[in-house]
C-alpha positions in Angstrom: 15.2 -41.4 -72.7 16.0 -45.0 -73.7 13.9 -47.5 -75.4 13.6 -49.9 -72.4 10.9 -52.5 -72.2 8.5 -52.5 -69.3 7.1 -55.6 -67.7 4.3 -55.4 -70.1 6.4 -55.2 -73.3 6.6 -58.6 -74.8 8.4 -59.8 -78.0 6.5 -63.1 -77.7 2.8 -62.8 -77.2 0.9 -64.0 -75.3 2.8 -65.2 -72.2 2.7 -68.9 -71.4 0.0 -69.8 -68.9 -2.7 -67.4 -70.2 -6.0 -69.1 -70.9 -6.9 -67.1 -74.0 -6.2 -63.9 -75.9 -8.6 -61.8 -77.9 -8.7 -58.4 -79.6 -10.5 -55.6 -77.8 -11.6 -52.6 -79.9 -12.6 -49.1 -78.8 -14.9 -47.3 -81.0 -16.1 -43.9 -79.6 -17.6 -40.9 -81.2 -15.0 -38.2 -82.2 -12.1 -40.6 -81.6 -10.2 -42.7 -84.0 -10.9 -46.4 -83.3 -8.0 -48.3 -81.6 -7.6 -51.8 -80.4 -5.3 -54.0 -78.3 -4.8 -57.7 -77.6 -6.1 -58.7 -74.2 -4.7 -61.8 -72.6 -6.5 -63.2 -69.6 -4.7 -65.2 -66.9 -5.9 -68.8 -66.3 -5.4 -68.1 -62.6 -8.1 -65.5 -62.4 -11.9 -65.9 -62.5 -12.6 -62.2 -63.0 -10.8 -59.3 -64.4 -11.3 -55.6 -64.8 -9.8 -53.7 -67.8 -8.6 -50.8 -65.5 -6.1 -53.0 -63.7 -4.4 -54.8 -66.6 -0.6 -54.5 -67.2 -0.1 -52.4 -70.2 2.7 -52.9 -72.8 3.3 -53.1 -76.6 4.1 -56.1 -78.5 7.8 -55.9 -79.6 8.5 -53.1 -77.1 8.1 -49.4 -76.9 8.4 -47.7 -80.4 9.5 -44.3 -81.5 5.9 -42.9 -81.3 5.6 -44.0 -77.7 8.8 -42.3 -76.7 7.7 -39.0 -78.4 4.3 -39.2 -76.7 5.9 -39.6 -73.3 8.0 -36.4 -73.7 4.8 -34.3 -73.9 2.8 -36.4 -71.6 5.3 -36.5 -68.8 5.9 -32.8 -69.1 2.2 -31.9 -68.8 1.5 -34.3 -66.0 4.6 -32.8 -64.2 3.0 -29.4 -64.6 -0.2 -30.8 -63.0 1.8 -32.3 -60.1 3.8 -29.1 -59.4 0.7 -26.8 -59.6 -1.1 -29.1 -57.3 1.6 -28.8 -54.7 1.6 -25.0 -55.0 -2.3 -25.0 -54.5 -2.2 -27.1 -51.4 0.7 -24.9 -50.0 -1.3 -21.7 -50.8 -4.5 -23.1 -49.1 -2.5 -23.9 -45.9 -1.0 -20.3 -45.9 -4.4 -18.8 -46.4 -5.9 -20.8 -43.4 -3.1 -19.7 -41.1 -3.2 -16.0 -42.3 -6.9 -15.7 -42.1 -7.0 -17.3 -38.7 -4.3 -14.9 -37.5 -1.8 -17.7 -36.6 1.5 -15.8 -36.1 3.6 -18.9 -36.0 2.8 -19.8 -39.6 3.6 -23.5 -39.0 2.3 -25.9 -41.7 2.2 -28.7 -39.1 -0.9 -26.9 -37.7 -2.8 -27.3 -41.0 -1.7 -30.8 -41.9 -4.9 -31.4 -43.9 -5.9 -32.9 -47.2 -6.9 -30.8 -50.2 -10.6 -31.5 -49.5 -10.4 -30.5 -45.8 -8.5 -27.3 -46.6 -11.1 -26.4 -49.2 -13.9 -26.9 -46.6 -12.0 -24.7 -44.1 -11.5 -22.0 -46.6 -15.2 -22.0 -47.7 -16.1 -21.4 -44.0 -13.5 -18.6 -43.8 -14.7 -17.0 -47.1 -18.2 -16.6 -45.5 -17.0 -14.6 -42.5 -17.4 -10.9 -42.3 -14.5 -8.9 -41.1 -15.2 -5.2 -42.1 -12.4 -2.7 -42.2 -9.8 -5.4 -42.4 -7.5 -6.6 -45.2 -9.1 -10.0 -44.6 -12.5 -8.8 -45.8 -11.3 -8.3 -49.3 -9.2 -11.4 -49.3 -12.3 -13.4 -48.2 -14.5 -12.0 -51.0 -11.8 -12.8 -53.7 -11.2 -16.2 -52.0 -14.9 -17.1 -52.4 -14.8 -16.4 -56.1 -11.6 -18.5 -56.6 -12.9 -21.4 -54.6 -16.1 -21.4 -56.7 -14.0 -21.1 -60.0 -12.1 -24.2 -59.0 -15.2 -26.2 -58.2 -16.9 -25.3 -61.5 -13.8 -26.7 -63.3 -13.5 -29.8 -61.1 -9.9 -29.1 -60.4 -9.6 -31.3 -57.4 -11.1 -34.3 -59.3 -8.6 -33.7 -62.2 -5.7 -33.5 -59.9 -6.7 -36.7 -58.2 -7.1 -38.5 -61.6 -3.6 -37.8 -62.6 -1.9 -38.0 -59.2 -3.6 -41.2 -58.1 -4.4 -42.8 -61.6 -2.2 -45.0 -63.8 -1.7 -43.5 -67.3 -1.3 -45.7 -70.4 1.9 -44.0 -71.6 1.8 -45.5 -75.2 0.9 -43.7 -78.4 -2.8 -44.1 -79.0 -5.6 -41.8 -80.4 -6.3 -40.8 -76.8 -4.6 -40.9 -73.5 -6.1 -43.7 -71.5 -6.0 -43.4 -67.7 -6.9 -46.2 -65.2 -8.4 -44.5 -62.1 -8.8 -46.4 -58.9 -11.1 -45.4 -56.0 -11.2 -46.6 -52.4 -13.2 -49.8 -51.9 -14.3 -49.8 -55.5 -13.3 -51.1 -58.9 -11.4 -48.8 -61.2 -12.6 -47.2 -64.3 -11.1 -46.0 -67.5 -11.0 -42.3 -68.3 -10.1 -41.0 -71.9 -8.4 -37.7 -72.5 -7.2 -35.9 -75.6 -3.8 -34.3 -75.1 -5.3 -30.8 -75.4 -7.7 -31.6 -72.5 -4.8 -32.6 -70.3 -3.0 -29.3 -71.3 -6.0 -27.3 -70.4 -6.2 -29.0 -67.0 -2.6 -28.1 -66.3 -3.1 -24.5 -67.2 -6.2 -24.2 -65.0 -4.4 -25.7 -62.1 -1.5 -23.3 -62.6 -4.0 -20.4 -62.8 -5.7 -21.5 -59.6 -2.3 -21.6 -57.8 -1.6 -18.1 -59.0 -4.9 -16.8 -57.9 -4.6 -18.2 -54.3 -1.0 -17.0 -54.0 -1.9 -13.4 -55.2 -4.2 -13.2 -52.2 -1.3 -13.6 -49.9 1.0 -10.8 -51.3 1.9 -8.5 -48.4 0.6 -11.0 -45.8 3.1 -13.8 -46.1 6.9 -14.0 -46.4 8.1 -14.4 -50.0 11.3 -15.4 -51.7 12.0 -13.7 -55.0 14.7 -15.0 -57.3 16.9 -12.5 -59.2 15.8 -11.6 -62.7 18.9 -13.1 -64.3 19.1 -16.9 -64.7 21.0 -18.9 -62.2 22.9 -21.9 -63.5 24.6 -24.8 -61.7 27.4 -23.5 -59.6 25.8 -20.1 -59.0 26.5 -19.3 -55.3 26.2 -15.6 -54.8 23.5 -16.1 -52.3 25.0 -18.9 -50.4 26.7 -17.5 -47.3 28.5 -19.2 -44.6 25.6 -19.1 -42.1 23.0 -19.7 -44.7 20.4 -22.5 -43.9 20.7 -23.6 -47.5 23.2 -26.4 -47.8 24.5 -27.4 -51.2 24.3 -31.1 -52.2 27.9 -32.2 -52.8 28.5 -35.4 -54.6 
């Protein structure tokens, strides 16, 4: 990772053309106070703190770069787990509705829509069928996710803009449809907990499908670049040659 400056990083501050600059301080219970210099454009009559360009005077420093190593990793975990969750929800809808084609194009729905469909499925009674036990466990897992607001947390990090600079907290600008944004503050351990809970939710949903959905299991030994023991002439997997 290189120490490249973003559009917000500025050796000379403020930029020409800004009407004024002042120091903004955050003082919240349980969090070490921090501040930043806020420069307001002369071309705007109003501004909202959530949509400012973020940078550091003098450019990103060593602490910023170290922070990003952990921050990008944990947000990456959130992103990957969220993809697994949505895929598992689609599989469950298709399996419980006995769709034998198993085509994802038939369940091209958002997380929220899939959750609603599965809530209805979980309330059905199908005695003496494998689906009955799956539905009971599914109801428990859906409630577990709601109690932890996993959908909201996922949306915050997937659709929000994270201030990726070293500060006492991780500040996230969250934007909503037809509404101004807001600032959400996280401690790193809170983000780590969210990532773990999303991964747990994905595991719970996927466990319900064992034996009822096709699976691909990698060999126990590690596979390194160049490994081609499973690539056959007629395989649908095509290696990317550069």
